[in-house]
Residue, then its C-alpha position, 0 to 999 in steps of 0.5 A: x335111368x339112361x334117359x335126357x330130359x329133351x324139351x320138344x314142342x314146349x314139353x319136357x320129355x324123357x328120352x333115351x340117350x340114343x334118340x337124342x339127336x343134334x339140335x335138341x334143347x337138353x336140360x343140363x347144370x345142377x341147379x335141378x328141375x322142380x317135378x311133381x311127384x305122383x300122388x301117393x295112393x291113399x287106399x291100403x294095398x299090398x304096397x303098404x302092407x309090404x312097406x318096400x321090405x325084402x325079406x324071406x321071413x314073410x308069410x307066404x301064403x298071405x302074401x301070395x293071396x295079396x298079391x293075386x288080389x292086386x292083380x285081379x283089382x288091376x284087371x277088374x280096372x282094365x290096367x295092364x299087366x306085364x311079367x318079366x320071366x327068366x328060364x327057372x320058370x321052366x326050370x322048375x316045373x312052374x311053366x304049366x302055371x304061368x301058362x294057366x295065368x295067360x290062359x286067364x287073362x292075367x298078363x297083358x305082356x310078356x319080357x324075357x329072353x332066348x332062354x325062356x322060350x327055348x326052354x318053355x319049348x323044349x318042355x312042350x315038345x320033349x318033356x325036358x328043361x335043359x335035359x331035365x325030366x321035369x316030370x321025374x327031375x331025373x336027367x334024360x340020357x342025350x337030354x342036353x341036345x333037347x334044347x338045340x333040337x327045339x330052337x331048330x325045329x321052330x327055325x325050321x318052321x320060320x318063327x315061334x308063331x309059325x311053330x304054334x300055328x303049325x301045330x309044332x308047339x302045343x303048350x307052354x308060356x309062348x303057345x298061350x302068348x300066341x293063341x291069346x294075342x299077348x305081346x312078348x319082346x325076347x330081347x338077346x344076349x351075347x351067349x344065346x344058343x340059336x337064337x329063336x327067330x324072334x328074339x331081338x338080337x340089336x340091344x338098342x332096337x331091343x330096348x325100343x321094343x321093351x319100351x313100346x311094350x312097357x306103354x301103359x303098363x300099371x303093375x309088373x311081376x319080375x320073376x327069377x331073372x336078374x338081368x331082364x328084371x333090372x333092365x325093365x326096372x330102368x325102364x319104369x316110370x316110379x309110379x308103376x307097381x313092382x313085384x319083384x321074386x327071385x330066391x336071391x335076396x340080392x336081386x330083389x334088392x337091386x330092384x327095390x333100390x331102383x328109386x320105385x314109389x311101389x314096389x315089394x320084394x319077395x325072396x322065394x322059389x318061383x317053382x313055389x310061388x307060380x303054381x300057388x298064385x295060379x290057384x289063388x288067382x282061380x279061386x279069387x275070380x271064382x271061374 
């Protein structure tokens, strides 16, 4: 959505605004540009089943099963799956489920912010997320400082990857990304604590890194993060299959309305969906 059509070497190239340089021939005017849209899939899939609608009144078990089937089919065809996740994945206790999904090979790229990584590592080191005990759902005395302690320990190691290799971080989403060679991009914001060493604080550099990691992606799961989901959605070609999961219907609607030809929205708690999705994937692929 923040790109121009630039003609380079007799090719029309969709180019981000901050990559347009003086002298580039840019398509202008209001007469329009003739394009050939991607052909709609002829086979019936999850996206035809949903019809792009946004509603909490859907058969959850059936829907989760169909999402799992879509992911299994994508991997069987050698396609790439990206996950966009917010810190609610950790807060709701679903980090273990997402870790399992990464470990099983269903995630080829992770896009998130500082908060997801911080609270995922906090959970591993202290068993809390924002000071709340993940197992008992009770506040831990002094637990509100745990995420700052987690940041400090990772900074002392030098990076998230170093913290994993040095044995500090032993489980979780970021741990599985490191040990399974799953690339990730952590984009920073003005309100970040720390941030962690790998967080990209230059927003233009973060955009470029996100666009790079999204190259060749065929399916994207966006879960419990409005800002990062919309940011990623604005970078995707219209033919990329998009599944947006959020407890807030407004977030899902914004993603559906961004213009993608194949998008569905699921209004539900990610803490409920992810464990069920992990179980469905395990049953379908039979391992």
